[in-house]
C-alpha atoms as one frame of an Amber mdcrd trajectory, in Angstrom:
protein
 -20.216  52.350  15.288 -23.858  51.973  14.086 -26.619  49.474  15.660 -27.546
  47.655  12.722 -31.551  46.585  13.112 -33.086  44.483  10.861 -36.458  45.489
   9.489 -39.023  42.704   8.205 -40.859  43.588   4.874 -43.474  41.606   3.384
 -42.924  41.269  -1.103 -46.519  40.766  -1.947 -45.643  39.688  -5.450 -43.381
  36.508  -4.426 -45.086  35.998  -1.467 -41.806  35.917   0.380 -40.434  37.684
   3.555 -37.152  39.690   3.016 -34.917  41.339   6.346 -33.171  44.338   5.343
 -30.850  45.567   7.496 -31.198  49.433   8.610 -27.380  49.784   7.749 -28.007
  48.563   4.270 -30.657  51.435   3.822 -28.717  53.952   5.300 -25.606  53.700
   3.351 -26.478  52.215  -0.006 -23.916  54.708  -1.852 -21.155  53.690   0.238
 -20.288  50.316  -1.626 -16.450  49.698  -2.195 -15.478  46.393  -3.322 -12.007
  44.950  -3.183 -10.334  41.701  -5.080  -6.989  40.257  -4.424  -5.080  37.842
  -5.803  -1.972  36.539  -4.715   0.729  35.482  -7.332   3.411  33.196  -6.341
   7.023  34.927  -6.480   9.887  33.371  -6.605  10.349  32.345  -3.038   7.311
  30.205  -3.335   8.265  28.733  -6.274  11.774  27.730  -5.298  10.157  26.236
  -1.980   8.124  24.465  -4.195  10.763  22.804  -6.151  12.878  21.887  -2.995
   9.984  20.299  -1.614   9.404  18.225  -4.789  13.405  17.514  -4.729  13.117
  16.199  -1.379  10.377  13.822  -1.849  11.711  12.348  -4.899  15.196  12.197
  -2.710  13.328  10.185  -0.268  11.577   7.839  -2.321  14.815   7.116  -4.109
  16.321   6.653  -0.705  13.767   4.351   0.315  13.649   2.230  -3.128  17.408
   1.991  -2.209  17.275   0.808   1.493  14.514  -1.782   0.242  16.875  -3.351
  -2.594  19.042  -3.780  -0.474  16.989  -5.877   2.127  15.513  -8.151  -0.833
  19.746  -8.545  -1.897  20.269  -9.416   1.922  17.250 -11.757   2.646  17.289
 -13.213  -0.731  20.660 -14.514  -0.186  18.963 -16.632   3.284  15.900 -18.165
   1.364  15.114 -20.642   0.719  16.664 -22.539   3.882  16.157 -24.982   5.538
  13.448 -25.873   8.854  16.381 -27.357  10.865  18.881 -24.464   9.952  19.905
 -22.389  13.063  19.498 -18.788  11.386  20.503 -15.315  13.431  17.432 -12.781
  12.735  15.133 -14.932  10.834  12.039 -13.615  12.674  12.980 -10.040  11.665
  13.634 -11.309   8.183  10.214 -13.025   7.925   8.854  -9.617   9.428  10.061
  -7.726   6.412   9.642  -9.952   3.513   6.035 -10.182   4.806   5.587  -6.880
   4.852   7.467  -6.501   1.634   5.134  -9.021   0.221   1.797  -6.707   0.922
  -0.118  -4.900  -1.994  -0.236  -1.558  -2.417   2.636  -0.376  -0.031   5.257
  -0.663  -1.638   6.316  -0.143  -5.480   5.628  -3.102  -7.134   9.256  -4.562
  -8.240   9.923  -5.118  -4.439   6.468  -6.580  -3.731   7.155  -9.021  -6.924
  10.709 -10.051  -5.699   9.413 -10.490  -2.269   6.485 -13.197  -3.013   9.251
 -14.368  -5.198  11.264 -15.517  -1.957   8.062 -16.479  -0.155   6.997 -19.144
  -3.009  10.771 -20.696  -3.340  10.204 -21.145   0.422   7.109 -22.408  -0.068
   8.175 -24.593  -3.261  11.167 -25.951  -1.172   8.516 -27.609   1.640  10.631
 -26.084   4.338   8.097 -23.610   5.631   7.684 -24.572   9.601   9.580 -21.123
  10.126   7.012 -19.225   7.658   3.841 -20.974   9.370   5.398 -19.870  12.968
   5.758 -16.586  11.771   2.066 -16.662  10.165   0.823 -17.633  13.781   1.815
 -14.731  15.062  -0.983 -12.373  12.549  -4.252 -12.050  12.740  -6.650 -14.205
  11.354  -7.729 -11.318   8.611  -3.957 -11.088   7.790  -3.814 -14.609   6.980
  -6.309 -14.931   5.146  -5.620 -11.896   3.042  -1.900 -13.797   2.380  -3.419
 -16.943   1.783  -5.726 -15.191  -0.935  -2.555 -13.658  -2.082  -0.732 -16.259
  -2.609  -3.461 -18.748  -4.252  -4.605 -15.843  -6.717  -1.255 -16.323  -8.637
  -1.938 -20.235  -8.968  -5.472 -19.134 -10.683  -5.659 -21.458 -14.039  -7.347
 -18.829 -16.064  -5.284 -16.034 -14.664  -1.931 -17.716 -15.693  -3.067 -18.700
 -18.921  -3.654 -14.893 -20.324  -0.558 -13.462 -18.270   3.051 -13.251 -19.023
   4.184 -10.673 -16.273   5.054 -11.050 -12.692   2.997 -14.066 -11.993   4.033
 -16.057 -14.619   7.792 -15.382 -13.294   6.612 -15.916  -9.767   4.716 -19.393
 -10.683   8.448 -20.127 -12.499   9.998 -19.558  -9.800   7.730 -22.005  -7.469
   8.247 -24.522 -10.179  11.802 -24.280 -10.554  12.286 -24.619  -6.386   9.854
 -27.616  -5.906  11.849 -30.757  -5.674  11.527 -32.763  -8.980  10.351 -35.868
  -6.488   7.328 -34.297  -5.939   4.555 -36.460  -7.374   2.214 -32.976  -7.726
   3.228 -29.110  -8.018   0.436 -27.505  -5.716   1.761 -30.383  -3.093   4.025
 -27.562  -1.180   1.222 -25.498  -1.012  -1.516 -27.447   0.181   1.221 -28.835
   2.763   1.977 -24.967   4.132  -1.958 -24.454   4.150  -2.954 -27.663   6.105
   0.049 -27.047   8.730  -1.320 -26.951  12.630  -0.939 -23.377  13.919  -1.447
 -21.299  11.358  -4.943 -21.002  11.488
């Protein structure tokens, strides 16, 4: 083993100090370089394929579970405030969770929003407000923003996709005796206990 001693030298042309190792000076002719490159073999490639297949299978299974849950929920909604429904708290938890943006597939989110808007349109929102009362104020504000942006008249004029489908579901659920289509929406946002 060679002790490595550093000796500083001054280069007058560039006015910088350079440091040269004694080992570098003594063994300038003994340099060896090697490079290596890893080429994935058939086992690594098949492992990646199995991983991709597993991820796809999980995604498909998750979507199936979500669709099944939404189907079960849609049979309970809309409901009346006076109805006694076993597990209603969990139902609201699930439907509100599935309506969150960027967490679930867009198809599931739109279906969950459809169910929520039909419930709001029916003006039977006491249980919805009770559930929302358990949320933090930030989550409530996000929910209100999400619902009210669907009612933006400038957006409704130019869109034909999910927002217009959601608005049609809402309009269809509003009682024909209502004097204004926004009354159920204003009603829910003005209920005590929401804020």
